[in-house]
N, C-alpha and C positions, 0 to 999 in steps of 0.2 A: 480714828479717821486720819487719812493721809493729810499732812500739812500742805495746803495748796498755796500758802502765802508767798514763798520765794518766786515761783513762776508767775503768780499774779502781780507781784510787785514789779517784776521785770517788764511785764506787759503794760502795766500802768505807767511806768517811767517812759516807755516808748510812746504811749498814747498821749501823755502829758506833753512830751517834747514835740510830737507832731502837731498837737492842738495849738501849742504856743507858737510854733513856726507859722502855721496856717493863719492863726489869729493875727500875728504880727504883720504878715503880708497883706491881709485883708484890710487892716486899719492903718497902714503906713501913712496914708494921707489924711487920716481922721484924728480928731481930738475928742476926748483925751486918749492918749496912747496907752496900751497895756504895758505893764512892767513885768518882765519875766521873773517868776519866782517858782521855787520847787519845794514841795513838802519835805520836811526832815525825815530821816529813816524812821524815827519814832512815830511821827505823824502818819507815815505810810502804813506802818504796822497797825496803828489804831484804825485807820480807814478800812484795811482789809479784815481786821478782826470783826468790826461792826458789819461789814458787807457779808462775811461768811455767816455770822450769827443771823443776819436777816434772811439770806437765801435758804439757810438750813431750816429756819422757822417756817418759811413759806412753803418749802418743799414738803414739809410735814403735814400741810393742809391739803387734804384730798380734793382734787378737782378745782383748786384755786389757781387761776392763771392771770388774773388782773387784780391789783390792789392799789389803794391810795397810800402814798408815803410822804410824810412831812418831816422836814429837817430844819435846823437853825440856819443862820446866815446873817442877815441884818438883825441887829439887836433892837427888838421891839419891846423889851421888858418894861419900859416906862409906860407902855400902853396896856400892860398886863398880858402880853402875848408871848408865848414861849417859842413857837415855831413861826418861821417867816416864809417858807417856800414849800409848796406841795407839788407832787408829780404822780404820774402813774408808773407802777412797776408792772411790766408785761413779761410773762414767760413766753418766749417765742418758740418757733417750731424746732429750733436746735436744742431746746431745753434750757437755754440760758435766760436769766432774768435781766431785763434792761429797763432803764428809766426813760420815760418819754415825757418831755416837759418843755416849757418856754423859758428862755433866758435872754437877757440883753447884755451881750459881752462888753466888758470894760465900762459898764454903767453908761452906755450910750443910749440914745433915744430910738434905737432900732433893735427889734428882737428877732430871734430865730427859734425854730423848733429843733430840739436835740433828742437823739436816741443814743444812749451811752450806758456803760457798765455801772453796776450798783456802787462800787467803790468810788468811781469818779464822781458820781452824783452826790454821794455822802460828803466827800472831801474832808477838809480839816475840821468841819463841825462835829465829826465823830469824837473829838476830844472833849467836847463840852456840852453837847445837846443830845438828849435821847431822841430816837425816832418815834414817830406816831404812825402806826399802820392801821388803815381801815379796810376791812374786807367787804366788798359789796355783796349784795344778794346774788344768787346764781343767775337770775334773769338779767340783772344789770351787768354782771361780769360777761355774759355771753354777748351782749350788744356792744359793750366797750371793746371786747377782743376783736370783733369784726371792724369797728370803727378805727382802731389803732393799728391794725395789721397793715403793712405796706400794700398798696400805696397810700392808704389812710386819707382818701380824697375828702370825705366829709369832715374829718377832724382838721385837716389843713384848711378847709374852706372857712372854718371858724377862727382862724388865726389872723390877727391884725399886727402888722410889723411895726406900726407906730406905738412906741412904748412909753408908758408913764407909770411910775411906781405907785402913784395914788390915782390911777385911772378911775373914773366914775363908773359904777357897775351897770348903769343903764344908758350908756352912750357908746357908740361905735367908733368914736374919734380916736381913742387910744385903747390899750389893753395892758394889764399887768400879768405877771406869770400865773398867779393864782386864778385870775379871771378866765384864762384859756381853759384851765382844768375844770372850773365851774361850768363853763359854757358847753364843753364836751359832755360833761356829766348830765347837764340839763337836756341836751339833744338826745342822749341815750335814754333818759327817763321818759321824755316825751314820746319817743318811738315805742317804748314798752307799754306806755299808758294806753295809747289808742292808734298806734301805727303812723303817727305824724312824722314825716321826714323833714327835719330842720336842716337847711343848707346855708343859712346866713345869720349874722349876729343880731340883726333886728328881730328876726323871728325868735331866736333863743332868749333874747332879753325880754320880749313880750311874754314868753312862757314863764320865765322866772318871776316876773311881776305877778302874773296870774296865780302862781303857786307860792306867793308870799315869801320869796327869798328876802332875807334881811341882812344887809351888809354890816360890817363893823363900822363904828364911828371913831375916827382918830382926830384928836384936836391938835392942830398945828398952829403954833403961835405966830404972831405977825413977823417977828424977826426972821424966823426960819422960812416963812412963806416968801418973804422978799428975797432972801438968799437963794432959795430954790428957783425963783423966777429969773434971776439974773445969772446964776452960776451953775445950776444943775440941769443938764440937758434931759434927764430922764424923770423929771418931776413936774410935768405940766398939769395945771389945774383948770384950764380954760373950758374943759368939758363939764365941770361941776356947775350946779345951779348957783345963781348969784347969792342966794341965802347962805350957802355953805362957804362960799369964798369970803363973805363978810364976817361970818361967825368964826371961821377957822375950824368948823366941825365937818370933816370930810367923810363921806361914805366911801368905803374901800372894801374890796374883796380880800379877805384874809384867810389863812388856813382854818382858823376857828369857825369862821362863817361858812366855809365850804363843808366842813365836817358837820356842823349844826344843821345845814340844809339837807344833807343826805340822810341824817338821822331823822329829821322832820318828815322826810318822804318815805320813811320806813324802808330804806334801801341799803342799810348798812347791817351786815350780818354779825360782825364782831369787830372789836379793836384789839390790838396788842402792841405793847411798847417794846422797843429794843434799846437796851441801856447803852450809853456812850462808854468809850474806853479812854480813860485819862492817859495822856502821853507818858506819864511816869509809870504806867502799867498797874496802878493800884486798883482801878475799877475794871471789872471783867464784864463782858457782854453776856446778857441773858435775855431770852425772849419773855 
């Protein structure tokens, strides 16, 4: 197979530079400001190796054009969680796979929806965390493809720009990145179940309650809660019940709870891992 990495690395460098310039302009008056940094050549190669392994594995699945993909990022190992961030991978009409997901740039309290290349989505987590890919059932894939294809009106209607990393799963005050994915999935499942068209977050959260979605519980100690309250703009907890704020046991949408729910709904056809690539080149990608 032709080695596509050199051209892809050039394009990614251009995309990273453009993104950083745009990001810098957008947040010039905001705190905290982003600090420009670039992946090393070894990290770029790792990112593209994993991206190529991922797209090759997906291209080999006949008829599959939408999957869930989870990567590392924030270290949640103390909570027993390996992956911190989930996205949709969508094969668009030009044949290219792109990630569709929610991010809060520079760890601010505002989020945006992003549509970007697979290597950019994977980022430097390719060097230390395997990807977890979930292939939805054909019916769910078809509905998600319609929802996520531009202009993606229904999916955008389920986005809340006010971001909290520990957003309460049954409140519309904030939203975290995994929560948007869960709510889009729930809207698609509801539509497949009985034709219900969900167009707002109150509706989708009611549906999730009715279908027994169970969030993860993360215990956050008093010192960390106080620090987040005064110094971390993206970790609001005012949307949580008083009982959770007192105990420090917070209900949160995590990658694991999203995958567990889709499996519970019998809407996941299969899973496959994509191994990470160590920057020193010792670990090789394999589906």
